[in-house]
N, C-alpha and C positions, 0 to 999 in steps of 0.2 A: 084604154083602161084594160087592165088586167083585172078579170073577175074572179070570185070566190072559186068557180069552177074549174077554171084554167089554172088556178093555183093548186088544187086539188088534184087535178090531172098531170101537172108537172112533177109535183111531189110524189104521185104514185109510179112515174116513171123513174125517177130519182131512187125510190126506195125499192123498187123491182131491181135495179141495176146494183144496188149496194146490198141487197139481201143475198143477191147470187154470189159476188165477190166476197163478201163478209163470210160466206159459207167456206168458200177455197180458203180463204185467210184463216178462218177458224180451224179448220184439219190440218193446216199447214204448221201452225203454229203450236197446237196440240201436239203434235207428231214431233217438232223442233225441242219443245219442252221436255217429253220424255226421251228423246234420243241424245239429248246435249246434256241433261242433269241441270239441278238449281245453279252451279256454279257457270257453267259455260253458257246457260241460257242467261244468266244474270250479264255476262259478256254480250251477248246479243242485245238485249233490253238497252244496256248502257250506250252501244253504238247507236242504235235507233234514237234513243233520248238526245245525244249530240247530234246527230244528223237532222233531227228536227228543227232545232235552232237555225242549222244553216241553210236548209231548205227554206224556212222563213226568210232568212236573211238575202236569199238570192230573191224570192218574190217581192219583198219589201212592199207589199200591199199592194202590188200592181194587180193581182187578181181581183180583188172585189171592186178596187178604184175602177180598173178597166171595164169589168162588168157594167158597173154602174153608168160610164159614159156613154157606153154602146147603147146601153137601154134608153138614155135621154136623145143620144143623136146616132143613131145606129149609119148615118152617112159619112160619118168620119171614121170608120174601121181602120183603113190604110195609117191614117195618121196615130191612131191609138196603138195600133201594130208596130209600127216603126219605132215609137218611143219605148214602149215595154219590150220589144225585143231585144233591141241592143242594150237596154239598162240590165237586165236579166242576164244577157250573156256576160257583160263587163263583172257581174257580180258573182257570176257562177265560177269565172276564173279565180276570183278573188278568194271564193269560199274554200275553193279544192288546196288552195296555198295555204290557208290558215289552219285547215284540218289536217293537213301534212305536218305543218309546226307543232300543232295541237298535240298530233300523236306520239312525238317524240317525248312527252312527259308521262305518257303510260309505260309502266315496267313490263308488262305482259306481252310476249311478242305476238302471239295470236290475238289478242286484241287490237294490237298495234297496226297489224296488217288489216284487219277487218275495217278499222276505221277508214285507213287509206283507200281501201276496193270501193267501199260504200260513198266515198267522196266524190268519185267518177261521175256517180249519178246525178249530181248536181249540173253537170253539162249538159243533160238534156232538158231541165227547166225551162229555158227559152223557146223550146218548141213544143211546148203542152199548151194548147190553146183552148181549154176547157171555159177560160173566161170570156172568150169570143162567142162561144155557143150559150153560154149562161146569158148574156147581154141581149142575145137575139131569140132567148127563148127556145133555144132546140137542146132541150133537156135530155132527149133521148141519147144523143151524141155524149154527153157527160156522164150518163150512167152506162153507156158501153165502153168508156175509157176505163172506168173503175173495174169492169167485169174483165176486160181484158187484161189489165193489169195483174190482178190478182189470179187468175187464172194460170197465165203464164209462170209466174211466181210460184205458185203451188206446185203446178207439174214438174217444174225444174228442183225444188225441194225435195219431193217425194222421190225423185229419179237419180238424185246427186247427192244428197245429203244423209249418210248412212250411218256415220258414226260420229261421236264428239270431236274427233280429230278433223273432220270436215267443217268446222267452224266457218274456216275462211272463204269456202265456196260461197256462202250465202252472201258476200259482198259481189261476187261476180254475178249471181242470179238477179241481185236487184238492179245492176246496171242494165241487164239485159232487158229487163220487165219495163225498165222507165223508155228503153230504145223502142219497144214495141209500140207504146202508146204514144210515143213522138210520131213514130211514123203514122201510126192510126189519124192522129190530129191533123197531120199535113195533107193526107188524102182527102178527111172529110172537108177540110177547109178548101181545097181545090175544086172539088165537086159541088159544094152548097154554097160557097161565098165569093170564091173568085180565086186568082193567082195570088200564091204567097210569095211577097215581094217586099219584104220590109227594107225600107231605105234609111241609110245613115242620115240621122237628122238631129242637129246637136240642140235644136230648142225644143224638138218632141221629148228628147231623151230628158231635158233639164225640167221640162215641164211635167211629165211623168214621175220623176224624182220629188220635184217639189211638192205635187199633189197627193202622190203614193205613200210618202215616207211615214206621216203620222199615222196611218193605218198600219203600214210595216211596223212600226216600233210596238203597236197596240199588239201586234200578232206575236212578235217577239217577246213582248211582256207577258201574252198567253203561252207561249211556250215556256216561259220562266216559272210561271204559275205550276204548270202542267208537268214539266219534266225536269226542272231544276233538282227538285227532289230526288229524282233517281240519279242523278250526276253526283250529287252532293254526298247522298247514300252510299254511292260507288267509290267516291274518294275516301270518306269518314269510316264506313265500317266494311262493305265490300263483301264476298264471300256469298254464301246462300240469302243474305238479306236482300241482297238485288234481284236475285231469282224470285224471291217470294214477292216482293214489292212489283216487279215487272209480270208475275203470273196474274196478279189480282188487277193490276193497271190495263193490262192488255185487254180483257173483256169488257171493262169500262168505256176503253177508247172506242171499242166496237162499236157499244150502244150509243156513243155521243156523236159517231157518225151520222146517224139517223137524226138526231136533234140539230147538228149542225148543218145537214141537208134542209130540215124545215125553215132554218134561217136565210141559207142560200138560196132557197126558191122564193122568201118572202122579200129578199132584199129589193129587185126589181118594182115590186108594188110599192114598198115604202119609199122608194126614190121619186117614183111618178106621184106619191100623194103629197110631195112638197110642194107641186105646182096646185094641187087642189086645196090646201090649207089644213090646218089643225084639226078641224072635225072630222075631216076623212081620215086622217091618218089614228084619230082616236076610236073611230068606227071600226077600222081594220083591226087595231090592237085589242079592241075589247073582245071582239070575235075570236081571235086566235089564243089570248089570254085565257079566256073561260075555258077552253078546250085545254090548253097546256097545265094549268094548274091540277086539274084532276089527273092528268097523267103523270105530272113531277110527283105527286104525293104517293099514287099507286106504283110507279116505278120504285122510288125509295123503298117503300114499304115490302113488297114482294121482293126485291133483291136482296133486302136484310134477310129475310126468312129464308130465302132460297140459296144463300150464298154458299152454304156447307156442302151442299149435294153437288150444287154447278161446280165447283170449284174442283172437288175430287174426280168429278165425272171427267172434266177438262184434262187435269193434268195427274190426277193419282195421289193415293195416299202420301207420296213423298211432299206434296206441296200444302198440306193442311195447315200450315201456319200463315197460308196467304188467304184464309177464310176471315178473319177480323178486319184485315186491310181492305178487302173488297166491300166489307159493309159499311165503312166509313166512306170509301171512293163512290158507291153507288150514291149517296145523298148528294155529291157532288154535281151529279147529273141532274138530279131534281132541280138544284138551284139554278142550274145553266139554262134548263128549259123555261123557266119563267124569267130570269134576268137579260137573257139573250134578246128578247124583244126590245129591250131598251139600248143595248149595246149596237145592235143593227139598225135602229132608229136614229142613233147619232152619226154613223156611217151613211145611211141613206140621205138623211138632211145636211150632209156637208157639215157636219161638226164631229168631224173625226179628231181634231184635237183634244176634246173632252174623251172621246172614247179612249184617246193614248192616255191622257191623266188617269183614268178609272182604273186602266191596266197597269201603269207604272206604280200607282198605289198598290195594287193587289200584288205585283213582284216585290216590292219591299215587305210587305207582309208575309208572303209566302217565303222569301229568303229568311228573313229573320227568324219564323217559326220552325223552319229547317234547321238552322244551326242552331237553335235551343232546345229542339225536342229528337230530333235524330241522335244525338248522344245518349240520350237517356233512354228513349223508347223504340229507337232502331225505326224499322219499317212502319210500324204504327205511328211514329212520330211525323213520317214523311208524309202519310196520308193526312194527317192533321194539319199538316203545313198546306197542302193542296186545298183542301177544304176552308181555312181560314183565307186563302187569296181568292178564290172564287166569291165568298161571300162579300167579300170587299168590293171586289168588281162590281158585283151586280147592285150593292146598294148605293153606291157613287154614280153608276151608268142611270140608275131610276132617278136620282137626284139631279142630274144635269139634264135630262129629259124634261122633268118637271118645271126646272128653272128655265131652260133656254128655249124650250118649244112649248109646252103646255102640259096642264094637269092630265094625266093617264092614270086612271084607277086602277090599282092592281090589289088592293088589300081586301076589296069586297070578293074578289077573286079566290083568294087564298085561305080565308077560315073555313068555308064549307069542307074542302075535301082535307084540312088539316085535321079536324075533328077525326075522321075513320083511322088517319094515319097514326095519331096518339093510341087510339084505341087498339090499332095493330100491334104497337110495340108493346102494349101492356099486355095483351094476350100472350106475346111472346114470351116475355118475363115469366107470366104465371104458368105457362104451360110449356117449357122448355123440349120435352119429351114426345110432344107430339109430332107425326110426320110433317116434315116440312110441306109437301105438297099438299098434303089437306090442310094445313094452316094457310098457305097460300090462297087457297079455293075459299075458305071462310073469309079471308081478308077482301078477296074481289067481291064476293057477295055482301061484305059490309060496305064496301065503297059504293056499288050500286045502290043499296039500298038507301044510303045517305045522298046519293046524286038525286034519286027518284023523290026524296021527300022535299030535299032543300031547293032544289033546282030543275024541277020536272020540264022547265020550257027549253030547256038545252038544245034537245035533239029538234025540236021545231026550228028553233033560231039558225041551226046549222042548215036544216033544209031550206029556208028562207034565203040564207047566203048563198047557196049551191045556184038557185035559182037566178040570181042577180046576173 
């Protein structure tokens, strides 16, 4: 059994690694945005958005599925490794070829070269073994892979990219970074687990494909919800609009990493709760939702208030138009911090087909809103499309968990932090000229007051869970 203390320790390790890696990434992309300018920076964000789809296409859900299987049956590592490695290898080769064909549709020559170079990084994905370390609860190595990748990427960016004409070099830098963490994963696997020797096993490959593809389709749908707006915006509007959207989207995705880490860390516990019953799952989610709800509304409120100084601090006055986009996208993270509990429960309880359905519905909503809103509202419309898709996914995931597993109360955790969040937005509307940092301090105090009044037992309940 994985205790609350173990969960907290693992999450701390993951967060520590991500804090360092995100700091490297933050300064690298701040530098790139200022060096490249909105148009060329938009080219980079467009490329990254496209490659997200192909990265998930290559992975095809094997990371969470493989981690789940190893958490349940660690003695079957080699069998899982063989199936996943060769499935990923085949998918990576296909991915490179598809990106090459796709790049022919892009008129800009620099963007075309950047897409092709970035695609070669897909060939390193079969050697990325973080899913093995996750399944075995060796989270420190998962953290190190992120730090190493972003450190090398950032150092090379500052060393090699000096003007906007160096845009294409970023593709080579990404490939070198992936190669570095692939080598690291192989070394750790050999030292901590055993010989890295995946064997071609048609049955294992077919089984990995059969079991993982619903998760993979869900993750591709996730990419459509998060990144299709960037691609559609690039084709329909282009120019600085993509740069502004990318500038607001990137810090949101950086924060999203920590939310994803929470669920990445929680997944093995959710998977093991399947053997202990619905009551155990309900108790686990009750504790985490209780904390997540306060964090979600506080994040959305403070993010809205601090959007203007943050965007200008990171990118400069040239990106002021990105502020309103960021204020919409930060609430996407608030929704995910709550709804992710239900999405990952569907995966952990072997109900990935319902996870897939919720994301497919979200994809349809997001794409529909993108085509309807982007021509009229441009980057603002793209942000609203992302928000609409995420809300759709969250509601459906909650519905499927309650129908297929059992009732998991959520609204009793939402109403308390919802009240100070509404009051915060009223304050922002009434006093728009207040210093944003003073306003954020007032809002934090307001949340603390409501927490103390409405849920004074929160910290004692966390302490009791820690002792379990």
